[in-house]
MDTraj code that builds the backbone (N, CA, C; nanometers):
import mdtraj as md
import numpy as np

residues = "MET SER THR LYS GLU ILE GLY PHE LYS GLY GLU ALA ILE THR GLU GLN PHE LEU LYS LYS GLN GLY TYR LYS ILE ILE GLU ARG ASN PHE LYS CYS SER PHE GLY GLU ILE ASP LEU ILE ALA TYR LYS LYS LYS MET LEU SER PHE ILE GLU VAL LYS THR ARG THR SER SER TYR PHE GLY SER PRO LEU GLU ALA ILE THR LYS SER LYS GLN GLN LYS LEU LEU ARG LEU ALA ASN TYR TYR ILE TYR LYS LYS LYS ILE PRO SER SER ILE HIS CYS GLN PHE ASP VAL VAL ALA ILE LEU MET GLU GLU GLU LYS PRO ASP ILE LYS LEU ILE THR ASN ALA PHE".split()
xyz = np.array([
    [2.7279, -4.6025, 1.7184],
    [2.8725, -4.5926, 1.7163],
    [2.9203, -4.6332, 1.5762],
    [3.0119, -4.5546, 1.5185],
    [3.0650, -4.5855, 1.3858],
    [3.1650, -4.7010, 1.3943],
    [3.1955, -4.7607, 1.2800],
    [3.2928, -4.8716, 1.2793],
    [3.4296, -4.8231, 1.3247],
    [3.4638, -4.6990, 1.2923],
    [3.5925, -4.6437, 1.3363],
    [3.5960, -4.6305, 1.4885],
    [3.4861, -4.5835, 1.5472],
    [3.4775, -4.5709, 1.6927],
    [3.4831, -4.7079, 1.7603],
    [3.4170, -4.8059, 1.7003],
    [3.4213, -4.9428, 1.7537],
    [3.5650, -4.9947, 1.7498],
    [3.6344, -4.9682, 1.6398],
    [3.7741, -5.0103, 1.6274],
    [3.8632, -4.9469, 1.7325],
    [3.8484, -4.8155, 1.7532],
    [3.9280, -4.7468, 1.8553],
    [3.8974, -4.8006, 1.9946],
    [3.7708, -4.8276, 2.0219],
    [3.7321, -4.8829, 2.1521],
    [3.7946, -5.0214, 2.1707],
    [3.7895, -5.1038, 2.0655],
    [3.8501, -5.2365, 2.0719],
    [3.9999, -5.2302, 2.0959],
    [4.0672, -5.1346, 2.0323],
    [4.2119, -5.1193, 2.0535],
    [4.2433, -5.0760, 2.1957],
    [4.1615, -4.9870, 2.2514],
    [4.1820, -4.9431, 2.3897],
    [4.1612, -5.0591, 2.4876],
    [4.0558, -5.1380, 2.4654],
    [4.0298, -5.2564, 2.5484],
    [4.1466, -5.3538, 2.5371],
    [4.1939, -5.3741, 2.4144],
    [4.3048, -5.4668, 2.3903],
    [4.4312, -5.4209, 2.4596],
    [4.4592, -5.2927, 2.4526],
    [4.5806, -5.2404, 2.5153],
    [4.5813, -5.2701, 2.6647],
    [4.4713, -5.2445, 2.7319],
    [4.4629, -5.2725, 2.8756],
    [4.4731, -5.4232, 2.9031],
    [4.4050, -5.5026, 2.8209],
    [4.4079, -5.6482, 2.8350],
    [4.5510, -5.7009, 2.8200],
    [4.6220, -5.6535, 2.7165],
    [4.7581, -5.7019, 2.6913],
    [4.8545, -5.6607, 2.8018],
    [4.8384, -5.5422, 2.8556],
    [4.9240, -5.4984, 2.9661],
    [4.9096, -5.5939, 3.0843],
    [4.7871, -5.6389, 3.1110],
    [4.7641, -5.7346, 3.2196],
    [4.8263, -5.8706, 3.1894],
    [4.8469, -5.8999, 3.0588],
    [4.9076, -6.0261, 3.0175],
    [5.0606, -6.0172, 3.0126],
    [5.1167, -5.9003, 3.0466],
    [5.2614, -5.8841, 3.0497],
    [5.3224, -5.8200, 2.9255],
    [5.2402, -5.7718, 2.8344],
    [5.2912, -5.7037, 2.7158],
    [5.3287, -5.5597, 2.7505],
    [5.4343, -5.5098, 2.6864],
    [5.4716, -5.3686, 2.6972],
    [5.4436, -5.3058, 2.5612],
    [5.3418, -5.2214, 2.5545],
    [5.3021, -5.1570, 2.4291],
    [5.4075, -5.0526, 2.3931],
    [5.4616, -5.0624, 2.2721],
    [5.5612, -4.9640, 2.2292],
    [5.5084, -4.8727, 2.1186],
    [5.4045, -4.9154, 2.0513],
    [5.3478, -4.8309, 1.9461],
    [5.2027, -4.8702, 1.9212],
    [5.1232, -4.7673, 1.8919],
    [4.9816, -4.7892, 1.8603],
    [4.9526, -4.7213, 1.7269],
    [4.8867, -4.7924, 1.6386],
    [4.8475, -4.7405, 1.5077],
    [4.9673, -4.6909, 1.4261],
    [5.0657, -4.7788, 1.4084],
    [5.1789, -4.7458, 1.3206],
    [5.1283, -4.7417, 1.1772],
    [5.1447, -4.6268, 1.1116],
    [5.0917, -4.6085, 0.9766],
    [5.2034, -4.5781, 0.8783],
    [5.1842, -4.6272, 0.7576],
    [5.2680, -4.5893, 0.6447],
    [5.1775, -4.5855, 0.5219],
    [5.2356, -4.5622, 0.4073],
    [5.1542, -4.5412, 0.2872],
    [5.0726, -4.6636, 0.2465],
    [5.1102, -4.7824, 0.2929],
    [5.0373, -4.9018, 0.2491],
    [4.9639, -4.9758, 0.3600],
    [4.9419, -4.9083, 0.4737],
    [4.8610, -4.9732, 0.5753],
    [4.8931, -4.9299, 0.7172],
    [4.8395, -5.0066, 0.8112],
    [4.8513, -4.9753, 0.9529],
    [4.8616, -5.1032, 1.0349],
    [4.9462, -5.0970, 1.1377],
    [4.9542, -5.2046, 1.2368],
    [4.8890, -5.1504, 1.3633],
    [4.7920, -5.2229, 1.4174],
    [4.7150, -5.1723, 1.5313],
    [4.8019, -5.1493, 1.6541],
    [4.8724, -5.2533, 1.6984],
    [4.9574, -5.2429, 1.8168],
    [5.0880, -5.3176, 1.7936],
    [5.1936, -5.2633, 1.8514],
    [5.3237, -5.3306, 1.8495],
    [5.3707, -5.3335, 1.9941],
    [5.4137, -5.4519, 2.0392],
    [5.4470, -5.4677, 2.1806],
    [5.5578, -5.5695, 2.1990],
    [5.6223, -5.5611, 2.3136],
    [5.7203, -5.6612, 2.3558],
    [5.6613, -5.7438, 2.4685],
    [5.6949, -5.8718, 2.4667],
    [5.6663, -5.9590, 2.5799],
    [5.7765, -6.0639, 2.5837],
    [5.8512, -6.0621, 2.6923],
    [5.9597, -6.1588, 2.7110],
    [6.0510, -6.1657, 2.5885],
    [6.1040, -6.0525, 2.5468],
    [6.1996, -6.0407, 2.4362],
    [6.1413, -6.0779, 2.2997],
    [6.0096, -6.0893, 2.2906],
    [5.9417, -6.1181, 2.1641],
    [5.8711, -5.9914, 2.1188],
    [5.8970, -5.9512, 1.9947],
    [5.8290, -5.8361, 1.9371],
    [5.7022, -5.8864, 1.8693],
    [5.5885, -5.8355, 1.9135],
    [5.4594, -5.8813, 1.8613],
    [5.3920, -5.7708, 1.7810],
    [5.3498, -5.8073, 1.6618],
    [5.2681, -5.7209, 1.5783],
    [5.1251, -5.7695, 1.5976],
    [5.0394, -5.6825, 1.6502],
    [4.9089, -5.7263, 1.6977],
    [4.7979, -5.6643, 1.6140],
    [4.7168, -5.7512, 1.5575],
    [4.5988, -5.7093, 1.4813],
    [4.4773, -5.7242, 1.5718],
    [4.3977, -5.6184, 1.5823],
    [4.2789, -5.6190, 1.6663],
    [4.1557, -5.6160, 1.5761],
    [4.0663, -5.7113, 1.5975],
    [3.9397, -5.7145, 1.5240],
    [3.8268, -5.7109, 1.6255],
    [3.7429, -5.6095, 1.6129],
    [3.6330, -5.5890, 1.7066],
    [3.5013, -5.5925, 1.6311],
    [3.4060, -5.6651, 1.6858],
    [3.2715, -5.6726, 1.6279],
    [3.1697, -5.6524, 1.7396],
    [3.0567, -5.5929, 1.7028],
    [2.9492, -5.5768, 1.8005],
    [2.8512, -5.6937, 1.7948],
    [2.8604, -5.7747, 1.6890],
    [2.7799, -5.8965, 1.6802],
    [2.8506, -5.9922, 1.5848],
    [2.8057, -6.1160, 1.5855],
    [2.8640, -6.2152, 1.4944],
    [2.7780, -6.2327, 1.3694],
    [2.6872, -6.1394, 1.3473],
    [2.5962, -6.1480, 1.2325],
    [2.6716, -6.1604, 1.1004],
    [2.7785, -6.0846, 1.0849],
    [2.8583, -6.0891, 0.9614],
    [2.9819, -6.1774, 0.9755],
    [2.9841, -6.2631, 1.0761],
    [3.0970, -6.3527, 1.0993],
    [3.1750, -6.3110, 1.2225],
    [3.2608, -6.3997, 1.2648],
    [3.3412, -6.3735, 1.3842],
    [3.4543, -6.2764, 1.3492],
    [3.5090, -6.2099, 1.4495],
    [3.6219, -6.1209, 1.4230],
    [3.7402, -6.1941, 1.3598],
    [3.7602, -6.3187, 1.3982],
    [3.8740, -6.3947, 1.3444],
    [3.8621, -6.4208, 1.1946],
    [3.7400, -6.4309, 1.1456],
    [3.7199, -6.4559, 1.0027],
    [3.7668, -6.3391, 0.9164],
    [3.7873, -6.2233, 0.9779],
    [3.8341, -6.1059, 0.9042],
    [3.9847, -6.1090, 0.8783],
    [4.0553, -6.2042, 0.9396],
    [4.1999, -6.2156, 0.9191],
    [4.2250, -6.3123, 0.8029],
    [4.2059, -6.2615, 0.6839],
    [4.2199, -6.3421, 0.5623],
    [4.3676, -6.3574, 0.5250],
    [4.3947, -6.4425, 0.4275],
    [4.5323, -6.4606, 0.3779],
    [4.5885, -6.3284, 0.3270],
    [4.5067, -6.2520, 0.2546],
    [4.5562, -6.1243, 0.2017],
    [4.5856, -6.0262, 0.3151],
    [4.5051, -6.0280, 0.4223],
    [4.5307, -5.9431, 0.5390],
    [4.6608, -5.9856, 0.6065],
    [4.6844, -6.1155, 0.6164],
    [4.8085, -6.1665, 0.6751],
    [4.9292, -6.1221, 0.5934],
    [4.9192, -6.1300, 0.4620],
    [5.0295, -6.0883, 0.3749],
    [5.0569, -5.9382, 0.3894],
    [4.9515, -5.8603, 0.3988],
    [4.9660, -5.7157, 0.4174],
    [5.0357, -5.6857, 0.5499],
    [4.9953, -5.7556, 0.6560],
    [5.0575, -5.7359, 0.7867],
    [5.2053, -5.7757, 0.7848],
    [5.2374, -5.8793, 0.7123],
    [5.3776, -5.9213, 0.6991],
    [5.4599, -5.8115, 0.6316],
    [5.4072, -5.7540, 0.5231],
    [5.4775, -5.6444, 0.4551],
    [5.4943, -5.5243, 0.5486],
    [5.3890, -5.4915, 0.6215],
    [5.3954, -5.3802, 0.7161],
    [5.4993, -5.4055, 0.8258],
    [5.5018, -5.5271, 0.8792],
    [5.5979, -5.5612, 0.9844],
    [5.7412, -5.5531, 0.9311],
    [5.7630, -5.6022, 0.8112],
    [5.8971, -5.5934, 0.7515],
    [5.9396, -5.4482, 0.7345],
    [5.8475, -5.3643, 0.6928],
    [5.8775, -5.2221, 0.6787],
    [5.9088, -5.1598, 0.8152],
    [5.8308, -5.1936, 0.9156],
    [5.8534, -5.1422, 1.0503],
    [5.9929, -5.1830, 1.0996],
    [6.0271, -5.3085, 1.0822],
    [6.1579, -5.3595, 1.1254],
    [6.2700, -5.2833, 1.0548],
    [6.2526, -5.2607, 0.9251],
    [6.3523, -5.1872, 0.8475],
    [6.3621, -5.0420, 0.8953],
    [6.2484, -4.9752, 0.9051],
    [6.2445, -4.8330, 0.9404],
    [6.2991, -4.8075, 1.0806],
    [6.2654, -4.8935, 1.1760],
    [6.3071, -4.8755, 1.3156],
    [6.4414, -4.9426, 1.3465],
    [6.5020, -5.0034, 1.2435],
    [6.6323, -5.0700, 1.2583],
    [6.6325, -5.1736, 1.3712],
    [6.5296, -5.2565, 1.3720],
    [6.5187, -5.3643, 1.4712],
    [6.6232, -5.4698, 1.4372],
    [6.7090, -5.5072, 1.5309],
    [6.8122, -5.6075, 1.5022],
    [6.7512, -5.7427, 1.4630],
    [6.8194, -5.8135, 1.3757],
    [6.7693, -5.9442, 1.3296],
    [6.7680, -6.0471, 1.4420],
    [6.8350, -6.0197, 1.5523],
    [6.8350, -6.1120, 1.6658],
    [6.7026, -6.1084, 1.7440],
    [6.6218, -6.0060, 1.7200],
    [6.4925, -5.9949, 1.7889],
    [6.3917, -6.0860, 1.7200],
    [6.3295, -6.1716, 1.7971],
    [6.2278, -6.2619, 1.7432],
    [6.0948, -6.1884, 1.7348],
    [6.0209, -6.2162, 1.6277],
    [5.8931, -6.1485, 1.6039],
    [5.7823, -6.2511, 1.5837],
    [5.6606, -6.2079, 1.6121],
    [5.5437, -6.2910, 1.5858],
    [5.4229, -6.2017, 1.5604],
    [5.3192, -6.2627, 1.5074],
    [5.1934, -6.1935, 1.4830],
    [5.0889, -6.2497, 1.5786],
    [5.0295, -6.1605, 1.6549],
    [4.9219, -6.1987, 1.7461],
    [4.7922, -6.1345, 1.6975],
    [4.6828, -6.2002, 1.7265],
    [4.5514, -6.1468, 1.6900],
    [4.4662, -6.1414, 1.8157],
    [4.3972, -6.0289, 1.8319],
    [4.3006, -6.0161, 1.9401],
    [4.1643, -5.9976, 1.8763],
    [4.0725, -6.0870, 1.9105],
    [3.9358, -6.0825, 1.8585],
    [3.8440, -6.0431, 1.9738],
    [3.7658, -5.9395, 1.9504],
    [3.6751, -5.8900, 2.0537],
    [3.5330, -5.8920, 1.9993],
    [3.4460, -5.9555, 2.0745],
    [3.3041, -5.9564, 2.0419],
    [3.2320, -5.8840, 2.1547],
    [3.1659, -5.7728, 2.1225],
    [3.1032, -5.6894, 2.2242],
    [2.9513, -5.7018, 2.2219],
    [2.9022, -5.8246, 2.2172],
    [2.7576, -5.8479, 2.2194],
    [2.6994, -5.8333, 2.3593],
    [2.7758, -5.8678, 2.4575],
    [2.7306, -5.8653, 2.5969],
    [2.7794, -5.7368, 2.6646],
    [2.7451, -5.7218, 2.7929],
    [2.7954, -5.6080, 2.8706],
    [2.9468, -5.6120, 2.8786],
    [2.9999, -5.7301, 2.9049],
    [3.1443, -5.7464, 2.9148],
    [3.1952, -5.8074, 2.7835],
    [3.2930, -5.7438, 2.7183],
    [3.3403, -5.7967, 2.5904],
    [3.4063, -5.9339, 2.6049],
    [3.3864, -6.0168, 2.5036],
    [3.4527, -6.1467, 2.4950],
    [3.5827, -6.1249, 2.4193],
    [3.6961, -6.1449, 2.4867],
    [3.8276, -6.1176, 2.4286],
    [3.9025, -6.2482, 2.4112],
    [3.9525, -6.2700, 2.2901],
    [4.0346, -6.3888, 2.2614],
    [4.1687, -6.3416, 2.2077],
    [4.2769, -6.3917, 2.2680],
    [4.4125, -6.3626, 2.2233],
    [4.4701, -6.4872, 2.1588],
    [4.5124, -6.4742, 2.0349],
    [4.5781, -6.5849, 1.9651],
    [4.7223, -6.5416, 1.9413],
    [4.8153, -6.6024, 2.0147],
    [4.9560, -6.5693, 1.9984],
    [5.0145, -6.6489, 1.8831],
    [5.1105, -6.5870, 1.8162],
    [5.1768, -6.6501, 1.7009],
    [5.0711, -6.7064, 1.6045],
    [4.9766, -6.6214, 1.5698],
    [4.8570, -6.6631, 1.4941],
    [4.8869, -6.7092, 1.3522],
    [4.9883, -6.6514, 1.2913],
    [5.0247, -6.6922, 1.1544],
    [5.1696, -6.6605, 1.1275],
])
top = md.Topology()
chain = top.add_chain()
for i, resn in enumerate(residues, 1):
    res = top.add_residue(resn, chain, resSeq=i)
    for name in ("N", "CA", "C"):
        top.add_atom(name, md.element.get_by_symbol(name[0]), res)
traj = md.Trajectory(xyz[None], top)
């Protein structure tokens, strides 16, 4: 399986997982010229920008280690652009969530970190 296929599989797993947690997915793979946001969802009047990191092993580090400061800054710029483009009112509260998936076993290990940064 290619890294792109692993990423798509992780996003699909995450989408189902988040729906069970009460999230309403409003957008998947929002793209613009400077990047992509994996998932955007609402939960209890909170707009969440969700980064999904999927790994098939921890050989090269955990999925969470891939969320570097520069990745966080990029996601912040992307979220600001999304808010501007979609005319999201300033009264809507936003946060960044991270979903880390490790698929070493038959059943994936899924960790949700709300308001991660």
